[in-house]
C-alpha positions as CSV (number, residue, x, y, z in Angstrom):
1,X,-74.7,-15.5,143.8
2,X,-72.2,-14.6,141.2
3,X,-72.1,-17.0,138.2
4,X,-68.3,-17.7,138.3
5,X,-68.1,-20.0,141.3
6,X,-65.7,-23.0,141.8
7,X,-66.9,-26.0,143.9
8,X,-64.4,-26.8,147.0
9,X,-65.9,-29.2,148.5
10,X,-63.3,-32.1,148.0
11,X,-64.6,-35.4,146.9
12,X,-68.2,-34.5,148.3
13,X,-70.8,-33.5,145.8
14,X,-72.3,-30.1,146.0
15,X,-74.9,-29.6,148.2
16,X,-73.7,-32.5,150.4
17,X,-73.5,-32.4,154.2
18,X,-69.8,-32.3,154.6
19,X,-69.8,-28.5,153.3
20,X,-73.4,-27.5,154.2
21,X,-74.1,-27.2,150.6
22,X,-72.4,-24.0,149.9
23,X,-70.0,-22.8,147.3
24,X,-66.9,-20.7,148.0
25,X,-66.0,-17.7,145.2
26,X,-63.0,-18.4,142.8
27,X,-59.9,-17.0,144.0
28,X,-58.5,-13.8,142.7
29,X,-55.5,-14.5,139.9
30,X,-52.1,-13.1,141.1
31,X,-51.1,-9.8,138.8
32,X,-54.8,-9.7,137.9
33,X,-54.1,-5.9,136.9
34,X,-52.0,-7.2,134.0
35,X,-53.5,-8.1,130.9
36,X,-54.0,-11.6,129.6
37,X,-50.9,-11.7,127.3
38,X,-48.9,-10.0,129.8
39,X,-49.8,-12.5,132.7
40,X,-48.9,-15.5,130.4
41,X,-45.5,-13.9,129.5
42,X,-44.9,-13.4,133.2
43,X,-46.0,-16.9,134.5
44,X,-43.8,-19.9,135.0
45,X,-40.4,-17.9,134.7
46,X,-40.8,-17.4,131.0
47,X,-38.9,-14.2,131.0
48,X,-35.7,-15.6,132.7
49,X,-35.8,-18.4,129.9
50,X,-36.0,-15.6,127.2
51,X,-33.3,-13.6,128.6
52,X,-30.9,-16.7,128.7
53,X,-31.8,-17.4,125.1
54,X,-30.7,-14.0,124.0
55,X,-27.5,-13.9,126.0
56,X,-26.7,-17.5,124.3
57,X,-27.3,-16.3,120.7
58,X,-25.4,-12.9,121.4
59,X,-22.4,-15.3,122.6
60,X,-22.8,-17.6,119.5
61,X,-22.8,-14.4,117.0
62,X,-19.9,-12.8,118.7
63,X,-17.8,-16.4,118.6
64,X,-18.6,-16.7,114.7
65,X,-17.7,-13.2,113.7
66,X,-14.2,-13.7,115.7
67,X,-13.8,-16.9,113.7
68,X,-14.6,-15.2,110.1
69,X,-12.0,-12.3,111.1
70,X,-9.4,-15.0,111.6
71,X,-10.3,-16.8,108.4
72,X,-10.1,-13.6,106.4
73,X,-6.5,-12.7,107.9
74,X,-5.3,-16.3,107.0
75,X,-6.6,-15.9,103.5
76,X,-4.9,-12.5,103.2
77,X,-1.5,-13.9,104.3
78,X,-2.0,-16.9,102.0
79,X,-2.8,-14.5,99.1
80,X,0.3,-12.3,99.8
81,X,2.3,-15.6,99.9
82,X,1.0,-16.7,96.5
83,X,1.6,-13.2,95.2
84,X,5.3,-13.5,96.3
85,X,5.5,-16.4,94.7
86,X,4.1,-14.9,91.5
87,X,6.8,-12.0,91.8
88,X,9.5,-14.6,92.1
89,X,8.4,-16.5,88.7
90,X,5.6,-18.6,89.8
91,X,2.0,-18.5,88.9
92,X,-0.2,-16.7,91.5
93,X,-3.3,-18.3,93.0
94,X,-5.4,-16.1,91.0
95,X,-3.4,-16.7,87.6
96,X,-3.6,-20.5,88.2
97,X,-7.4,-20.5,88.1
98,X,-7.4,-19.8,84.5
99,X,-9.3,-17.3,82.2
100,X,-12.7,-18.4,83.2
101,X,-15.8,-16.1,82.8
102,X,-17.5,-15.2,86.0
103,X,-20.8,-17.0,86.4
104,X,-22.9,-13.7,86.7
105,X,-21.5,-12.7,83.3
106,X,-22.1,-16.0,81.3
107,X,-25.0,-16.1,78.7
108,X,-28.0,-17.8,80.0
109,X,-28.9,-20.8,78.6
110,X,-32.0,-20.8,76.9
111,X,-34.8,-23.4,75.9
112,X,-35.7,-22.8,72.3
113,X,-38.7,-24.3,70.3
114,X,-38.3,-24.6,66.5
115,X,-41.3,-25.7,64.7
116,X,-40.5,-27.3,61.3
117,X,-37.2,-27.7,62.7
118,X,-36.4,-31.0,60.7
119,X,-36.7,-29.0,57.5
120,X,-34.1,-27.1,55.2
121,X,-34.1,-23.9,56.9
122,X,-35.0,-25.3,60.2
123,X,-32.3,-27.9,60.5
124,X,-29.4,-25.0,59.9
125,X,-31.2,-23.0,62.5
126,X,-30.9,-26.1,65.1
127,X,-27.4,-26.5,64.4
128,X,-26.5,-22.8,65.2
129,X,-28.7,-22.9,68.4
130,X,-27.4,-26.0,69.9
131,X,-23.5,-24.7,68.9
132,X,-24.4,-21.7,70.7
133,X,-25.2,-24.0,73.9
134,X,-29.0,-23.7,74.1
135,X,-31.4,-26.6,74.6
136,X,-33.5,-27.0,71.6
137,X,-36.8,-28.6,71.0
138,X,-37.8,-29.7,67.3
139,X,-41.5,-30.0,66.6
140,X,-42.2,-31.1,63.1
141,X,-44.6,-33.6,61.2
142,X,-42.1,-34.7,58.6
143,X,-44.3,-33.9,55.7
144,X,-41.4,-31.9,54.1
145,X,-38.7,-32.4,56.7
146,X,-36.6,-35.2,57.1
147,X,-35.1,-36.8,60.2
148,X,-31.8,-37.1,58.7
149,X,-31.5,-33.4,58.6
150,X,-31.3,-33.7,62.9
151,X,-30.0,-37.0,63.2
152,X,-26.6,-36.0,64.2
153,X,-28.0,-34.2,67.5
154,X,-30.1,-37.2,68.7
155,X,-27.3,-38.0,71.2
156,X,-27.1,-34.4,72.5
157,X,-28.7,-34.1,76.1
158,X,-29.8,-30.8,75.1
159,X,-31.7,-31.8,71.9
160,X,-35.1,-33.4,71.4
161,X,-37.4,-33.8,68.5
162,X,-41.1,-34.5,68.6
163,X,-43.2,-35.5,65.8
164,X,-46.4,-33.0,66.0
165,X,-48.4,-31.2,63.6
166,X,-48.8,-27.6,64.9
167,X,-52.3,-27.6,63.7
168,X,-53.0,-29.6,67.0
169,X,-52.1,-27.6,70.5
170,X,-49.0,-28.6,72.3
171,X,-48.0,-27.5,75.6
172,X,-44.3,-26.8,76.3
173,X,-42.0,-24.8,78.3
174,X,-39.5,-22.7,76.7
175,X,-37.9,-19.1,76.4
176,X,-38.0,-18.7,72.6
177,X,-40.3,-20.1,69.8
178,X,-39.0,-19.8,66.1
179,X,-42.1,-20.7,64.1
180,X,-41.1,-22.2,60.7
181,X,-43.5,-24.7,60.2
182,X,-45.0,-24.6,56.8
183,X,-44.3,-26.3,53.3
184,X,-42.4,-23.4,51.4
185,X,-42.2,-24.6,47.8
186,X,-45.1,-24.8,45.2
187,X,-45.1,-28.3,44.7
188,X,-45.6,-28.8,48.4
189,X,-48.1,-26.1,49.5
190,X,-50.4,-26.9,46.2
191,X,-50.5,-30.5,47.1
192,X,-53.1,-29.8,49.9
193,X,-53.9,-26.3,49.9
194,X,-56.5,-26.5,52.6
195,X,-53.8,-28.0,54.9
196,X,-51.5,-25.2,54.0
197,X,-53.7,-22.5,54.9
198,X,-54.8,-24.4,58.3
199,X,-50.9,-24.6,58.9
200,X,-50.4,-20.7,58.5
201,X,-53.7,-19.9,60.5
202,X,-54.4,-22.6,63.0
203,X,-50.8,-23.5,63.5
204,X,-49.9,-20.0,64.1
205,X,-52.8,-19.1,66.5
206,X,-51.6,-22.4,68.3
207,X,-47.8,-21.2,68.5
208,X,-49.0,-17.6,69.6
209,X,-51.3,-19.1,72.2
210,X,-48.5,-21.2,73.7
211,X,-45.9,-18.0,73.5
212,X,-48.6,-15.9,75.5
213,X,-49.1,-18.8,77.9
214,X,-45.6,-19.2,78.9
215,X,-44.3,-16.0,78.3
216,X,-42.1,-16.8,75.3
217,X,-40.5,-14.5,73.0
218,X,-42.1,-15.5,69.2
219,X,-40.7,-15.2,65.8
220,X,-42.6,-15.8,62.5
221,X,-40.7,-16.7,59.5
222,X,-43.2,-15.1,56.8
223,X,-42.2,-14.8,53.0
224,X,-41.7,-12.5,50.3
225,X,-44.6,-14.2,48.8
226,X,-46.7,-11.7,50.8
227,X,-45.8,-9.0,48.0
228,X,-47.2,-11.3,45.4
229,X,-46.5,-10.1,41.9
230,X,-45.1,-6.7,43.2
231,X,-45.8,-3.4,41.4
232,X,-42.9,-1.9,43.5
233,X,-39.5,-3.1,42.6
234,X,-37.5,-3.5,44.8
235,X,-39.9,-4.4,47.6
236,X,-39.6,-2.5,50.9
237,X,-41.4,-3.6,54.0
238,X,-43.9,-0.8,53.8
239,X,-45.2,-2.2,50.4
240,X,-48.4,-3.9,50.8
241,X,-48.2,-6.2,48.0
242,X,-50.5,-7.5,44.9
243,X,-51.6,-10.6,45.7
244,X,-54.5,-12.8,44.3
245,X,-56.6,-14.0,46.9
246,X,-58.2,-16.7,45.2
247,X,-55.2,-18.0,43.0
248,X,-53.6,-21.4,43.3
249,X,-50.9,-19.9,45.4
250,X,-53.2,-18.0,47.7
251,X,-53.3,-20.8,50.1
252,X,-49.6,-19.9,50.9
253,X,-49.5,-16.0,50.1
254,X,-52.8,-15.4,52.1
255,X,-52.0,-17.8,54.8
256,X,-48.6,-16.0,55.4
257,X,-50.2,-12.6,55.4
258,X,-53.2,-13.9,57.7
259,X,-50.3,-15.2,60.1
260,X,-48.5,-11.8,60.1
261,X,-52.0,-10.3,61.2
262,X,-52.4,-12.7,64.0
263,X,-48.9,-12.0,65.0
264,X,-49.4,-8.2,65.3
265,X,-52.7,-8.6,66.9
266,X,-51.2,-10.6,69.8
267,X,-48.5,-8.1,70.1
268,X,-50.9,-5.3,70.5
269,X,-53.7,-7.1,72.2
270,X,-51.6,-9.6,74.5
271,X,-48.5,-7.5,74.9
272,X,-46.8,-10.5,73.2
273,X,-42.9,-10.0,72.2
274,X,-42.8,-11.1,68.6
275,X,-40.5,-10.8,65.6
276,X,-41.5,-11.1,61.9
277,X,-39.1,-12.0,58.9
278,X,-40.0,-11.8,55.4
279,X,-37.8,-14.6,53.7
280,X,-36.8,-14.4,50.0
281,X,-35.5,-17.3,48.2
282,X,-32.9,-19.3,49.9
283,X,-30.8,-22.2,49.0
284,X,-28.1,-24.8,50.3
285,X,-27.7,-28.1,51.4
286,X,-30.6,-30.1,52.7
287,X,-33.0,-28.6,50.3
288,X,-35.6,-31.1,49.1
289,X,-34.3,-32.3,45.7
290,X,-37.6,-32.5,43.9
291,X,-39.6,-29.4,45.6
292,X,-40.1,-27.4,42.3
293,X,-37.8,-24.4,43.5
294,X,-35.8,-23.2,40.7
295,X,-32.4,-23.4,42.1
296,X,-32.8,-27.2,43.4
297,X,-34.6,-28.1,40.2
298,X,-31.7,-26.6,38.0
299,X,-29.0,-28.4,40.4
300,X,-30.7,-31.9,40.5
301,X,-31.4,-31.6,36.6
302,X,-27.9,-30.8,35.8
303,X,-26.6,-33.6,37.9
304,X,-28.9,-35.9,36.3
305,X,-28.1,-34.9,32.8
306,X,-31.6,-33.6,32.5
307,X,-32.3,-30.6,30.4
308,X,-32.8,-27.5,32.7
309,X,-36.5,-26.4,32.8
310,X,-37.3,-22.6,32.3
311,X,-40.6,-21.5,32.8
312,X,-42.0,-18.5,30.6
313,X,-39.4,-16.5,28.8
314,X,-36.8,-17.0,31.3
315,X,-36.6,-13.1,32.0
316,X,-38.6,-13.1,35.3
317,X,-35.8,-12.5,38.3
318,X,-35.2,-13.8,41.6
319,X,-32.7,-13.1,44.4
320,X,-30.9,-15.9,46.1
321,X,-29.5,-16.0,49.7
322,X,-27.5,-18.9,51.2
323,X,-28.8,-20.5,54.1
324,X,-26.2,-19.6,56.7
325,X,-27.0,-15.8,56.0
326,X,-30.7,-16.4,56.5
327,X,-30.0,-18.0,59.8
328,X,-27.7,-15.1,61.0
329,X,-30.5,-12.8,60.0
330,X,-33.1,-14.8,62.0
331,X,-30.9,-15.0,65.2
332,X,-29.9,-11.4,65.0
333,X,-33.9,-10.5,64.6
334,X,-34.7,-12.9,67.6
335,X,-32.3,-11.2,69.9
336,X,-32.6,-7.8,68.6
337,X,-35.3,-5.0,70.0
338,X,-37.2,-4.6,66.7
339,X,-40.6,-6.3,65.6
340,X,-40.1,-5.9,62.2
341,X,-41.1,-6.9,59.6
342,X,-37.6,-7.3,58.0
343,X,-36.9,-8.3,54.5
344,X,-34.1,-11.0,54.7
345,X,-32.8,-11.9,51.4
346,X,-29.8,-11.2,48.9
347,X,-30.2,-8.2,46.6
348,X,-28.1,-9.8,44.2
349,X,-30.8,-10.1,41.3
350,X,-30.6,-12.9,38.5
351,X,-33.1,-13.8,35.6
352,X,-33.9,-17.5,35.5
353,X,-31.6,-17.7,32.3
354,X,-28.8,-16.0,34.0
355,X,-29.1,-18.6,36.9
356,X,-29.2,-21.5,34.4
357,X,-26.0,-20.2,33.2
358,X,-24.4,-20.0,36.5
359,X,-25.4,-23.8,37.1
360,X,-24.1,-24.8,33.6
361,X,-20.9,-23.3,34.7
362,X,-20.7,-25.1,37.9
363,X,-22.1,-28.4,37.0
364,X,-22.3,-29.3,33.5
365,X,-21.4,-26.7,30.6
366,X,-23.1,-29.0,28.1
367,X,-26.6,-28.9,29.9
368,X,-29.2,-27.8,27.5
369,X,-32.0,-25.3,28.4
370,X,-35.7,-26.3,27.9
371,X,-38.6,-23.7,28.0
372,X,-42.2,-24.5,29.0
373,X,-45.2,-22.6,29.9
374,X,-45.3,-20.4,32.8
375,X,-47.2,-21.4,35.9
376,X,-50.1,-19.1,37.2
377,X,-49.4,-16.0,39.2
378,X,-45.8,-16.6,39.0
379,X,-44.2,-13.3,40.3
380,X,-42.1,-11.3,37.5
381,X,-39.6,-9.7,39.8
382,X,-38.5,-10.4,43.2
383,X,-35.8,-8.3,45.0
384,X,-35.7,-7.4,48.4
385,X,-34.8,-4.0,49.7
386,X,-32.8,-4.8,52.8
387,X,-31.8,-1.4,54.0
388,X,-34.2,-1.7,57.4
389,X,-32.2,-4.9,58.2
390,X,-28.8,-3.4,57.6
391,X,-29.6,-0.5,59.7
392,X,-31.6,-1.9,62.5
393,X,-30.2,-5.3,62.7
394,X,-26.8,-4.7,61.5
395,X,-27.4,-7.9,59.0
396,X,-26.6,-8.3,55.3
397,X,-25.8,-11.5,53.2
398,X,-22.0,-12.6,52.6
399,X,-22.1,-15.5,50.6
400,X,-22.3,-14.9,46.9
401,X,-24.1,-17.3,44.4
402,X,-20.9,-18.5,43.0
403,X,-19.4,-19.6,46.3
404,X,-22.7,-21.0,47.8
405,X,-23.8,-22.8,45.0
406,X,-20.9,-25.3,44.8
407,X,-21.4,-26.2,48.4
408,X,-25.3,-27.1,47.6
409,X,-24.1,-29.3,44.7
410,X,-21.8,-31.3,46.6
411,X,-24.8,-32.1,49.0
412,X,-27.1,-32.8,46.1
413,X,-24.4,-35.1,44.2
414,X,-24.2,-37.1,47.5
415,X,-27.7,-37.5,47.8
416,X,-28.8,-38.3,44.4
417,X,-26.0,-40.8,43.6
418,X,-25.6,-42.1,47.0
419,X,-29.5,-43.0,46.9
420,X,-28.8,-44.7,43.5
421,X,-25.7,-46.7,44.4
422,X,-27.7,-47.9,47.5
423,X,-30.8,-48.8,45.4
424,X,-28.2,-50.5,43.0
425,X,-26.4,-52.5,45.6
426,X,-30.0,-53.6,46.6
427,X,-31.1,-54.6,43.7
428,X,-27.9,-56.6,42.8
429,X,-28.3,-58.5,46.3
430,X,-31.9,-59.4,45.5
431,X,-31.0,-61.0,42.2
């Protein structure tokens, strides 16, 4: 007997006397000549329900289309009415909206990370980014940076500051990274040379790794110190430099050279979008007062009625750019299409004696000059060739020394004598 059998014996068990112990074959299925899927679709009037659903949807779509057409006609009539009012001397509907920029044409707000953003240059860069409308995250360990430099942004919801050392990894979600973190003055980077080179190497590795992980654009602020004591003058970006790899300044010089190497290796090996800026001497408000750099030294000494200390014979040259010019260059480099490196500096060249004379004329004509022995590995000449930045970035400095220096003097005078007045008042209160 066939294996596919169905028991038809009612309540009686198979093989009982009521049906003589026989099985009847399973009745044949209707439309058995159709496939299983077709039989399922045809059963229980499913085609009828499907047809009814399609008809309902078609009717709904037709009704919606007619409503939209009616609304469009009404809007056209209203627009005509408004235009008629405009002709009669009243503002039209479109004119009353105002000169708003269409949403699709507005610049997208960026999330920007600035390492060392509480420092001298970093805080001025933060000011510009916040003013532009970006959301800014500052990461700083406050070794040379000051909270006061960014305190005016603390109530801004688009600004936040994190106390963190870039030698340790950090995970953030941003679109751009400006990597400025590193002490930049000889006094500070010689204080702990091992920490300095770790910041330049390990810190840069961490920031490059972050940029790779989140797909951010990365800008490294390198330095003119990569040229060392140059044998070529002025210095162009293709010059490889003359650096002492075992000198007292090498923690900074060679650290920045290695940071440039790492940046280019990430660009070539990981297809990371990078930018490199080589910064020349910069001055302006918020510089550390006693950081050992020549402009801040001269200004602070002149304000305190101390001798202006000139190291060596005073004939070594430097070029000085105002901080706002540098910030403009950094932002143009980040937003541009060129990797670099680019020299960012002022090609105006001054000897140390000439700079001392400018400071005397600005602050105290009676300030005297005191000569001291020169420091080790101090470059004799330093002047940028900025032809590449002019051509490819459309950038050049605009603030001359005689205009920028008084702004710095005002800031230094307020901080030096303000601190002294506060100290005097505190001492008076304790007596």
